[in-house]
C-alpha positions as CSV (number, residue, x, y, z in Angstrom):
1,M,-11.8,16.5,24.9
2,N,-14.1,13.5,24.2
3,Y,-12.8,10.9,26.7
4,L,-15.5,8.4,25.8
5,E,-13.9,7.7,22.4
6,H,-10.8,6.4,24.3
7,V,-12.8,3.9,26.5
8,K,-13.3,0.3,25.6
9,F,-16.1,-2.1,26.6
10,Y,-16.0,-5.9,27.2
11,K,-19.3,-7.7,27.5
12,D,-19.7,-10.4,30.2
13,F,-16.5,-9.6,32.1
14,P,-15.6,-10.4,34.9
15,K,-18.8,-12.4,34.8
16,E,-21.9,-12.8,32.7
17,G,-24.2,-9.7,32.7
18,I,-21.4,-7.2,33.5
19,N,-20.3,-4.8,30.7
20,F,-16.7,-4.1,31.8
21,I,-15.5,-0.5,31.2
22,D,-11.8,-0.5,30.3
23,I,-10.3,2.9,31.2
24,I,-6.7,1.7,30.4
25,P,-6.6,3.6,27.1
26,L,-7.0,6.8,29.0
27,I,-3.5,6.2,30.4
28,Q,-1.9,5.2,27.1
29,D,-1.9,8.6,25.5
30,K,0.1,11.4,27.2
31,E,-2.2,14.3,26.1
32,V,-5.4,12.4,27.1
33,Y,-3.9,11.5,30.5
34,R,-2.7,15.1,31.1
35,S,-6.1,16.4,30.2
36,I,-8.1,14.0,32.2
37,T,-6.0,14.4,35.4
38,E,-6.4,18.2,35.0
39,D,-10.1,17.9,34.7
40,L,-10.2,15.6,37.8
41,S,-8.1,18.1,39.7
42,K,-10.6,20.9,38.9
43,A,-13.5,18.8,40.3
44,I,-11.8,18.4,43.7
45,T,-12.0,20.9,46.5
46,A,-10.5,18.7,49.3
47,S,-6.8,18.6,50.2
48,S,-6.9,14.8,50.6
49,V,-8.1,12.2,48.1
50,A,-9.1,8.7,49.0
51,T,-8.8,6.5,46.0
52,V,-9.7,2.8,45.5
53,E,-7.4,0.0,44.3
54,S,-6.6,-0.5,41.6
55,R,-7.6,1.6,38.7
56,G,-8.1,4.7,40.9
57,F,-4.4,4.5,41.6
58,F,-3.6,5.4,37.9
59,F,-5.1,8.8,38.4
60,A,-5.0,10.1,42.0
61,P,-1.2,10.5,42.4
62,A,-1.1,12.8,39.3
63,L,-3.4,15.2,41.1
64,L,-0.5,16.1,43.3
65,A,1.3,17.6,40.3
66,H,-1.6,19.8,39.2
67,E,-2.6,23.2,40.6
68,G,-5.3,22.8,43.2
69,P,-5.8,21.8,46.8
70,V,-4.7,18.1,46.7
71,N,-1.7,17.5,48.9
72,N,-2.4,14.0,50.2
73,I,-3.5,10.6,48.8
74,I,-5.2,8.0,50.9
75,P,-5.0,4.6,49.3
76,V,-7.9,2.3,49.9
77,R,-6.8,-1.3,49.2
78,K,-7.9,-4.9,49.3
79,S,-7.1,-7.3,52.2
80,G,-3.4,-7.9,52.9
81,K,-2.1,-5.0,50.8
82,L,-1.5,-2.3,53.4
83,P,1.1,-2.8,56.2
84,F,-0.2,-1.3,59.4
85,K,0.5,-0.8,63.1
86,E,-2.0,-1.9,65.7
87,G,-5.1,0.2,65.6
88,D,-4.2,2.0,62.4
89,L,-6.2,-0.1,59.9
90,R,-9.9,0.4,59.2
91,A,-11.9,-2.4,57.4
92,V,-14.8,-1.3,55.2
93,A,-17.5,-3.7,54.0
94,I,-18.6,-2.7,50.5
95,E,-21.4,-3.9,48.2
96,K,-20.5,-4.0,44.5
97,E,-22.9,-4.6,41.6
98,Y,-21.5,-8.2,41.4
99,G,-20.9,-9.1,45.0
100,S,-19.6,-7.9,48.4
101,D,-16.0,-7.4,49.5
102,N,-13.9,-5.6,52.0
103,V,-11.4,-2.8,51.5
104,F,-9.1,-1.1,54.0
105,F,-7.6,2.3,54.7
106,R,-5.1,3.6,57.4
107,Y,-5.9,6.4,59.8
108,S,-2.3,7.5,59.5
109,D,-2.8,8.1,55.8
110,I,-5.6,10.5,56.6
111,A,-3.5,12.1,59.3
112,A,-0.8,12.8,56.7
113,G,-3.2,15.5,55.3
114,T,-4.1,18.8,56.8
115,P,-7.2,19.4,58.9
116,E,-9.3,22.5,58.3
117,D,-11.6,23.8,61.0
118,G,-11.6,20.6,63.0
119,V,-12.0,18.2,60.0
120,F,-10.0,16.4,57.4
121,K,-11.8,17.1,54.1
122,V,-11.5,14.1,51.8
123,A,-12.7,13.6,48.2
124,I,-13.4,10.0,47.2
125,M,-12.2,9.2,43.7
126,D,-12.6,6.0,41.7
127,D,-12.7,5.0,38.1
128,V,-16.4,3.9,37.6
129,L,-19.6,4.8,39.5
130,A,-22.1,2.0,39.1
131,T,-24.4,1.3,42.1
132,G,-22.3,3.4,44.4
133,G,-21.7,0.6,47.0
134,T,-17.9,1.0,47.2
135,A,-17.9,4.7,47.5
136,L,-20.8,4.7,50.0
137,G,-19.1,2.2,52.3
138,I,-15.9,4.2,52.2
139,A,-17.6,7.5,52.8
140,K,-19.5,6.1,55.8
141,A,-16.3,4.6,57.3
142,L,-14.3,7.8,56.7
143,E,-17.0,10.0,58.3
144,E,-17.1,7.7,61.4
145,S,-13.4,8.2,61.8
146,K,-11.6,10.3,64.4
147,I,-8.1,11.2,63.6
148,V,-5.5,12.2,66.2
149,K,-2.7,14.5,64.9
150,D,-0.4,16.6,67.0
151,G,-2.4,15.6,70.1
152,K,-5.7,17.0,68.7
153,E,-8.6,14.8,67.5
154,D,-10.4,15.8,64.3
155,G,-13.2,14.4,62.3
156,V,-13.4,13.5,58.6
157,K,-15.8,15.0,56.1
158,V,-16.3,13.7,52.5
159,S,-16.4,16.9,50.4
160,E,-17.2,15.3,47.0
161,F,-17.1,12.1,45.0
162,V,-15.2,12.2,41.7
163,F,-15.4,9.5,39.0
164,L,-14.0,9.0,35.5
165,V,-17.2,7.2,34.4
166,S,-20.7,7.1,35.7
167,I,-23.3,4.5,34.6
168,D,-26.2,6.8,35.3
169,V,-29.0,4.3,35.0
170,L,-27.7,2.3,38.0
171,G,-28.5,5.2,40.4
172,G,-25.3,5.3,42.3
173,A,-25.1,9.1,42.1
174,E,-28.4,9.5,43.8
175,K,-27.2,7.5,46.8
176,L,-24.0,9.4,47.1
177,E,-25.5,12.9,46.7
178,K,-27.1,12.4,50.2
179,I,-23.5,12.7,51.5
180,A,-21.7,15.1,49.1
181,P,-21.8,16.3,45.4
182,V,-20.9,13.8,42.7
183,H,-18.8,14.7,39.6
184,S,-18.2,12.4,36.7
185,L,-16.2,13.1,33.5
186,I,-18.0,10.5,31.3
187,H,-21.7,9.7,31.6
188,L,-23.1,6.4,30.2
189,E,-26.8,5.7,29.9
190,D,-26.6,1.9,29.9
C-alpha cells in the first residue's frame, strides 16, 4: 500500500521553516490503519515498545493486537502527564529540530514487560524521524536504566527504531543506527 498518498503536509507549522507532516489521515481509514499497524508490527522484534506522545500513541497499542512479539507498551510523555511513585520516573532531555524539551518514562512500565537473557529488549517507535534527537535521547536513557523485577536487576537494550515517516535528508537515521537498526515505512527526500 502506498501510505504516502494518505499523508498531508503543512508549510511553516508549528513555526516558520518547518514542513509539518500530518499522519492523521492514516488513522482515518480502517484498511490503511490495519495495513500500517501490521507493517509496523513486522518491523519490531522486541517484546516492549516505547512510544512517544502524542502521535505515536495512535499506533503502538494496535501492535498488541497483531501477531508478533509485542506484549508491552511503554508510554513516553511530556511533563506532568504520567503519575508516578518516588523513584519511578525518568526525565529525558531531547533535542528536536525546532528546540529542546523534556519527556518522561516510568521504570515500572519497562518492568511490565518480560526480560530476555538479562535485558528488557525495547523498540522505540515514533511517527516522524527528522534529526533523531527525540529517539536518541530516549534510547540513551533507556540503555542507562536498570530495572528491578522479581528481585532481579536487568538492563535495557534498544533493539530497533521504527518510524512511520523518515525525512532522510536530515540524517536522523545515521545517528540512530549507531545504536540499533532503523526502519521507516515512508521515506521523504526533503
